[in-house]
C-alpha positions in Angstrom: 68.6 133.0 28.2 70.7 134.1 31.7 67.5 135.1 33.9 69.3 134.7 37.4 71.8 137.3 38.9 74.9 137.0 41.1 76.3 140.3 43.7 78.5 140.2 44.9 81.8 142.9 46.6 85.5 142.5 45.4 88.6 144.6 46.5 89.6 146.6 43.9 93.0 144.9 43.3 90.3 141.8 42.3 88.7 143.7 39.8 91.8 145.2 37.6 92.9 141.8 38.2 89.9 139.7 36.5 89.4 142.8 33.4 93.1 141.7 32.7 92.1 138.8 32.8 89.0 138.9 30.5 90.4 141.1 27.9 93.7 138.2 27.8 91.1 135.6 27.2 89.5 137.8 24.1 86.2 138.3 27.0 83.8 140.0 28.8 84.3 139.7 32.6 80.7 138.7 32.4 82.0 136.0 30.6 85.0 135.1 31.9 83.4 135.4 35.3 80.5 132.9 34.3 82.9 130.4 33.6 85.6 130.9 35.9 82.6 130.2 38.2 81.3 127.1 36.2 84.8 125.6 35.8 85.3 125.5 40.3 82.3 125.0 41.6 81.7 121.6 38.8 85.6 121.0 40.2 84.8 121.1 43.5 81.6 119.3 42.9 83.8 116.7 41.2 85.9 116.5 43.8 83.5 116.0 46.3 81.4 113.0 44.8 84.3 111.0 43.5 86.9 108.9 46.0 90.1 107.5 45.6 90.9 104.8 46.3 94.7 102.8 46.2 95.3 99.2 44.8 94.8 98.0 48.1 92.5 99.8 49.5 90.0 98.7 45.6 91.1 95.5 46.1 89.6 95.0 49.3 86.5 97.1 49.4 85.9 94.9 46.2 86.3 91.4 48.6 83.9 92.8 51.3 81.1 93.9 48.2 81.3 89.4 46.9 81.0 88.7 50.2 78.0 86.9 52.2 76.5 89.5 54.7 77.5 88.8 58.0 74.4 88.4 61.3 75.4 91.7 62.5 74.6 92.8 58.5 71.7 91.1 58.7 70.1 91.9 61.2 70.2 95.5 59.9 69.1 95.8 57.4 66.1 94.1 59.2 65.9 96.2 61.1 66.1 98.2 57.8 62.5 97.0 56.0 60.6 96.6 58.9 61.0 100.3 60.0 60.8 101.2 56.2 59.0 98.3 54.2 60.0 97.3 51.0 59.6 99.5 48.3 
């Protein structure tokens, strides 16, 4: 059950275009807009939450994960633990 609203102002040109596209898909303007908004929102978030690495960068990243922590990392970890406690 739909319970939330989004109100927006759009140009007459945009409205006509959306109405034509919705009709072409056999959908109401509301259904078309909901689908378009959801798809775009998911795409944007996926792009922002995904990091693509080259094969070289991937290998370097994995190598760093396998390396033993150096003195700087050990010091930073100790400082973090001291300030936040162990959880």
